[in-house]
C-alpha positions as CSV (number, residue, x, y, z in Angstrom):
1,M,23.0,-17.9,-16.7
2,E,21.8,-18.9,-20.2
3,A,19.9,-16.4,-22.4
4,N,16.6,-18.2,-22.1
5,L,16.9,-18.1,-18.2
6,L,17.5,-14.4,-18.5
7,Q,14.6,-14.0,-20.8
8,M,12.4,-16.0,-18.4
9,K,13.4,-13.7,-15.5
10,Y,12.6,-10.7,-17.6
11,I,9.2,-12.0,-18.5
12,E,8.5,-13.0,-14.9
13,L,9.4,-9.5,-13.6
14,R,7.4,-7.8,-16.4
15,S,4.4,-9.9,-15.5
16,K,4.9,-9.1,-11.8
17,V,5.0,-5.3,-12.4
18,T,2.0,-5.5,-14.7
19,E,0.0,-7.5,-12.1
20,M,1.0,-5.0,-9.3
21,C,-0.3,-2.2,-11.5
22,L,-3.5,-4.0,-12.4
23,K,-4.4,-4.5,-8.8
24,E,-4.1,-0.8,-8.2
25,K,-6.1,0.0,-11.4
26,L,-3.0,1.3,-13.2
27,E,-1.6,0.6,-16.7
28,F,2.1,-0.3,-17.2
29,T,4.2,0.0,-20.4
30,F,7.9,-0.7,-20.9
31,M,9.5,0.7,-24.0
32,E,12.8,-1.2,-24.3
33,F,13.5,-1.0,-28.0
34,K,15.0,2.5,-28.0
35,F,17.3,4.5,-25.7
36,P,16.5,5.6,-23.2
37,V,14.4,2.7,-21.9
38,I,11.2,4.1,-20.5
39,A,8.7,2.5,-18.1
40,T,5.4,4.4,-17.6
41,V,2.6,3.8,-15.1
42,K,-0.6,5.7,-15.6
43,Y,-4.2,5.4,-14.4
44,D,-6.4,2.8,-16.1
45,N,-9.4,4.8,-17.3
46,E,-10.9,1.8,-19.1
47,D,-14.4,2.4,-17.7
48,K,-14.4,6.2,-18.6
49,D,-16.5,5.6,-21.7
50,Q,-19.1,3.4,-19.9
51,V,-22.7,4.6,-20.3
52,V,-24.2,6.0,-17.1
53,M,-27.7,7.1,-16.2
54,S,-26.6,10.6,-15.4
55,D,-23.5,12.7,-16.1
56,N,-23.6,13.7,-12.4
57,L,-22.7,10.0,-11.6
58,R,-19.8,9.8,-14.0
59,P,-16.5,10.2,-12.1
60,E,-13.9,12.4,-13.5
61,P,-11.2,10.4,-15.3
62,R,-8.0,10.3,-13.3
63,T,-5.1,11.7,-15.2
64,G,-1.3,11.7,-14.8
65,S,1.5,9.3,-15.0
66,L,4.7,8.2,-13.4
67,T,7.6,7.7,-15.8
68,F,11.0,6.0,-15.1
69,I,13.6,7.0,-17.7
70,F,16.6,4.8,-17.8
71,G,19.2,7.0,-19.6
72,D,22.7,7.5,-18.2
73,D,21.0,7.7,-14.8
74,L,17.5,6.9,-13.6
75,E,15.2,9.9,-13.8
76,I,11.7,9.7,-12.3
77,K,9.0,12.1,-13.6
78,T,5.4,12.6,-12.5
79,D,2.8,14.3,-14.6
80,E,-0.4,16.1,-13.5
81,N,-2.1,14.7,-10.4
82,F,-0.7,11.2,-10.2
83,R,-0.9,9.8,-6.6
84,I,0.1,6.5,-5.1
85,S,1.2,5.5,-1.6
86,D,4.9,5.7,-0.6
87,E,4.9,1.9,0.1
88,F,3.5,1.1,-3.4
89,F,5.9,3.6,-5.0
90,N,8.9,1.9,-3.4
91,R,7.8,-1.6,-4.4
92,L,7.0,-0.4,-7.9
93,K,10.3,1.4,-8.3
94,N,12.4,-1.6,-7.0
95,N,10.6,-4.0,-9.3
96,I,10.9,-1.7,-12.3
97,K,14.7,-1.3,-11.6
98,K,15.0,-5.1,-11.4
99,L,13.0,-5.4,-14.7
100,H,15.4,-2.9,-16.4
101,Y,18.4,-4.8,-15.1
102,A,17.0,-8.1,-16.3
103,Y,16.4,-6.6,-19.7
104,L,19.9,-5.3,-19.9
105,Q,21.3,-8.7,-19.0
106,A,19.2,-10.5,-21.6
107,Y,20.1,-7.9,-24.2
108,L,23.8,-8.1,-23.5
109,K,23.8,-11.9,-23.5
110,N,22.0,-11.9,-26.8
111,S,24.3,-9.3,-28.3
112,M,27.4,-11.1,-27.1
113,G,26.1,-14.4,-28.4
114,M,25.8,-12.9,-31.8
115,I,29.3,-11.5,-31.7
116,W,30.8,-14.8,-30.5
117,N,28.9,-16.7,-33.1
118,E,30.3,-14.4,-35.8
119,D,33.8,-14.8,-34.5
120,E,33.6,-18.5,-34.4
121,S,32.3,-18.7,-38.1
122,N,35.4,-16.6,-39.2
123,D,37.8,-19.3,-37.9
């Protein structure tokens, strides 16, 4: 598989996870430029600063997050009062694992390409 196909797969999976989260009013971040790679899902409290007629009508902002830490092993951490259904959690976890794998493939392909190109130029 060429690097651009791997990158397209990565972008496709990242968009899929982002869309899944948006439908559930969640925010998704994927921090892949350091080790360990960390994917975080948290509540989207975008409307928390909206003006309302009465403070009694203002809902409490939801807090908490779900963090996938891809170090030597996968570690999953929840903070505060984060709640999602088991079905959504499983779909989310599987797609985030696929996203991480696609990222690793693209990263490795890119790194190997640089090494091979350097070796070829030394001949």
